[in-house]
C-alpha positions in Angstrom: 60.8 11.1 -15.3 61.1 7.3 -15.0 61.8 6.7 -18.4 61.9 3.6 -20.2 59.8 1.2 -17.9 61.2 -2.3 -19.2 64.3 -2.2 -18.2 65.7 0.8 -16.5 69.3 1.9 -17.1 72.2 1.2 -14.4 72.7 4.2 -13.1 68.6 4.6 -12.1 69.1 1.7 -10.2 71.8 2.8 -8.2 70.3 5.6 -7.8 67.1 3.9 -6.4 69.4 1.7 -4.3 70.9 4.7 -2.7 68.4 7.4 -2.2 65.3 5.2 -2.0 65.8 1.9 -0.6 68.9 2.6 1.8 71.3 0.0 0.8 73.3 -0.9 4.2 76.4 -2.7 1.9 78.9 -1.0 0.1 78.2 1.0 -3.4 78.6 -0.3 -6.6 81.9 0.0 -8.3 82.0 3.9 -9.6 84.6 3.7 -11.9 85.7 7.0 -10.1 89.6 5.6 -10.0 92.2 5.4 -12.1 91.5 1.5 -13.4 88.4 0.0 -14.1 88.1 -3.6 -15.3 84.8 -4.7 -17.0 84.8 -8.9 -17.5 82.0 -10.3 -18.9 81.5 -14.0 -18.0 79.4 -17.0 -19.3 77.2 -18.7 -16.5 75.0 -21.8 -16.8 71.1 -22.2 -16.4 70.9 -19.3 -18.8 72.1 -16.8 -16.4 74.8 -14.1 -17.4 77.2 -12.6 -15.3 79.9 -9.8 -14.9 82.8 -9.2 -12.9 83.5 -5.5 -12.4 86.8 -4.0 -10.3 88.4 -0.8 -9.6 90.7 0.3 -6.9 88.1 0.7 -4.1 85.4 -2.3 -5.1 85.4 -5.5 -6.9 81.8 -6.7 -7.4 80.2 -10.0 -9.5 76.8 -9.2 -11.1 74.7 -12.1 -12.0 71.5 -11.6 -14.1 68.4 -13.6 -14.7 67.1 -11.7 -18.0 66.5 -8.4 -17.5 64.3 -8.2 -14.5 66.7 -10.1 -11.8 69.8 -9.5 -10.4 72.2 -10.7 -7.6 75.3 -8.4 -6.7 78.6 -9.6 -4.6 80.7 -7.2 -3.4 84.3 -8.3 -1.7 87.9 -6.7 -1.2 90.4 -7.4 -2.8 93.7 -6.5 -5.1 93.7 -4.5 -8.5 96.2 -3.3 -10.6 96.9 -3.0 -14.5 98.1 -5.5 -14.2 95.3 -8.1 -13.0 92.5 -9.0 -10.4 92.8 -11.4 -6.9 89.6 -11.7 -5.0 88.1 -13.9 -2.9 84.1 -14.3 -2.2 84.6 -16.4 1.0 83.3 -19.9 0.1 81.4 -18.9 -2.8 84.7 -18.6 -5.2 87.9 -16.3 -6.1 88.7 -14.9 -9.5 92.7 -14.5 -9.4 93.7 -13.5 -13.0 96.2 -11.7 -15.1 95.4 -9.2 -17.8 97.4 -9.2 -21.1 95.7 -7.0 -23.4 96.0 -7.2 -27.4 94.3 -3.9 -28.8 93.4 -0.5 -27.7 90.0 0.3 -28.1 90.3 4.1 -27.4 92.9 6.9 -26.3 92.8 10.6 -25.1 95.4 12.9 -24.4 95.4 15.1 -21.6 93.1 18.2 -21.9 94.6 21.6 -22.9 96.0 22.7 -19.9 96.5 19.7 -18.5 99.3 17.6 -18.2 100.0 13.4 -17.5 99.6 10.3 -19.2 97.2 9.4 -21.5 93.9 8.0 -20.6 93.1 4.5 -22.7 90.7 1.7 -23.1 92.1 -1.7 -24.1 90.7 -5.1 -25.0 92.9 -8.4 -23.5 92.6 -11.6 -21.9 92.1 -12.6 -18.3 93.7 -15.8 -17.8 94.0 -17.6 -14.3 91.3 -18.8 -12.1 87.6 -17.7 -12.4 85.5 -19.8 -9.8 82.0 -18.9 -8.7 79.1 -21.2 -7.3 76.4 -19.2 -5.8 73.7 -20.0 -3.0 72.0 -23.4 -3.4 74.0 -23.7 -6.7 71.5 -21.5 -8.6 74.6 -20.3 -10.6 78.1 -21.6 -11.3 80.8 -20.2 -13.2 83.9 -21.8 -14.0 86.7 -20.6 -16.9 90.5 -20.1 -17.3 90.4 -17.7 -20.0 87.9 -14.9 -20.9 87.6 -11.6 -22.7 87.1 -8.2 -21.1 88.3 -4.7 -20.9 90.5 -2.4 -18.8 89.8 1.8 -18.6 93.0 3.3 -17.2 92.6 7.0 -16.6 95.4 7.8 -14.9 95.2 11.4 -13.0 95.8 14.7 -14.7 97.5 17.9 -13.3 96.0 21.0 -14.5 96.6 24.8 -14.0 92.7 25.8 -13.2 90.2 23.4 -11.8 86.9 23.4 -13.8 84.2 25.3 -12.0 81.1 22.8 -11.5 77.7 24.7 -10.6 74.6 22.6 -9.1 70.9 24.1 -8.4 68.8 22.8 -6.1 64.9 23.2 -6.8 62.1 22.8 -4.3 59.6 20.2 -5.5 55.7 20.7 -4.4 53.9 17.6 -3.6 52.0 16.7 -6.5 48.8 14.1 -6.3 49.8 12.5 -9.9 52.9 11.0 -8.3 53.7 8.5 -5.6 56.6 6.3 -3.7 55.7 3.6 -1.6 58.2 1.4 0.3 57.6 -1.5 2.5 60.7 -2.6 4.6 61.1 -5.8 6.9 61.8 -5.3 10.6 63.2 -8.9 10.6 66.0 -8.4 8.1 67.1 -5.9 4.9 64.1 -6.9 2.5 62.5 -3.9 0.6 60.1 -3.2 -1.5 59.3 -0.1 -3.4 56.6 1.2 -6.1 57.0 4.5 -8.1 54.3 5.7 -10.1 53.7 9.0 -12.5 50.6 10.4 -13.7 51.0 13.8 -15.1 48.7 15.1 -17.1 49.7 15.0 -21.1 52.0 12.8 -20.4 52.0 8.8 -20.6 51.4 7.1 -17.3 54.8 5.0 -15.7 54.8 2.4 -12.8 58.0 1.1 -11.5 58.2 -1.8 -9.0 61.6 -2.7 -6.9 62.5 -5.3 -4.4 66.0 -5.7 -3.1 67.6 -7.8 -0.2 71.0 -7.4 1.2 73.1 -9.7 3.5 76.9 -10.2 4.5 78.3 -13.6 4.4 81.9 -14.3 5.4 83.1 -10.7 4.4 81.1 -10.6 1.2 78.5 -8.0 0.7 75.3 -9.4 -1.3 72.5 -7.1 -2.8 69.8 -8.9 -4.8 67.0 -7.1 -6.4 64.1 -8.2 -8.9 62.6 -5.0 -10.9 59.6 -4.4 -13.2 58.0 -1.8 -14.7 55.1 -0.6 -17.1 54.2 2.4 -19.5 50.6 2.6 -17.9 49.0 3.2 -14.6 48.4 -0.5 -14.4 49.7 -2.0 -11.1 50.0 0.8 -8.8 46.7 2.8 -8.0 47.2 5.9 -5.2 45.2 8.0 -3.6 47.9 10.7 -1.7 44.9 12.5 -0.2 43.1 9.6 1.4 46.5 7.7 1.9 45.4 4.5 0.1 47.4 2.3 -2.6 46.9 -1.3 -4.0 50.2 -2.5 -6.0 49.3 -5.4 -8.2 52.6 -5.9 -10.3 53.6 -7.7 -13.1 56.0 -10.9 -13.6 58.1 -11.7 -12.1 56.6 -10.4 -9.1 53.3 -12.0 -8.0 50.1 -11.5 -5.9 49.0 -7.9 -4.3 49.4 -5.9 -1.7 47.1 -3.1 -0.1 48.2 0.0 1.9 46.4 2.3 4.4 47.8 5.5 6.0 46.3 5.7 9.7 47.5 8.9 11.7 46.6 7.3 15.1 48.4 3.5 14.3 51.0 2.3 12.4 50.0 2.4 8.7 49.1 -1.0 7.5 50.4 -3.1 4.7 48.8 -6.3 4.0 48.0 -8.4 1.2 49.7 -11.9 -0.7 52.7 -10.1 -2.8 55.7 -12.1 -3.2 59.0 -11.7 -5.4 61.7 -14.2 -6.6 65.3 -13.2 -5.3 68.0 -14.8 -6.8 69.5 -17.2 -4.0 66.8 -16.8 -1.9 64.1 -18.0 -4.2 60.4 -16.5 -3.5 60.0 -14.2 -0.7 57.3 -12.7 0.7 56.7 -8.7 0.5 53.8 -8.3 3.3 53.0 -9.5 6.6 53.2 -8.2 10.1 57.1 -8.4 9.7 56.6 -5.1 7.7 56.3 -1.3 7.9 55.1 1.0 4.9 54.9 4.5 4.2 53.9 6.6 1.1 54.8 9.9 0.1 53.2 12.2 -3.0 56.7 12.4 -5.0 59.0 10.3 -7.1 62.7 10.0 -6.0 64.6 13.0 -6.9 67.6 11.9 -9.4 69.7 15.3 -9.4 
């Protein structure tokens, strides 16, 4: 199910990005290595930001309220001692980490050997500087607080077996996924609706754009949702849909499936994206398709 529609959890957003909207840039920091830094940052103009880093990826996330985000990816150096990364001309974060307390510690599981896992809180000291496109955000600091989760690999005598099951799901008339793609760039729009009998309706809207500048991957997205059927009317049998999302989206759009031609997608739908301003989500440069099911999350 789509869950609480007002503010979807980060895991759901990443699943939607990976499975439905097919991002071209690297995936977000996944925390599957030995080291994971999380550094909250102060930004101007009512924005918030966070720097996350593991051995594989470093990302900076800028947020406006709960509905708009821009994510910047870059490669750099990460160790228990700190972070060093440059986001091209946009900025850099070169900091040393000095822990001052332990928040959590876990000894190796039974049958395993190795160093304990630990999460510490400490200060990051050095250069923390970033300026977004069109100066929409500025970050400037020399000392901030954050955390380090250190999970050294354990050697275990027996591997834990994990079972997974794949269940086929029938297409249903009470669920729909509509996705529109720009042919000119990586701009995409998605609408997901569930109208199951006996359950409260839910609707979710998503717009994402990706870019690479000076070796820095940038993902911008805006989302909105309702615990109702408002904003997304669909008929899977006829292949028609009408979307009228809530703010910060504006305008509306219509979809028509045409067996002998490109599906029709037209209207006045727009969305604000951090760093790009308000952009159109319809027009002759877009293709669209709709299927009678929701994205699969397992």
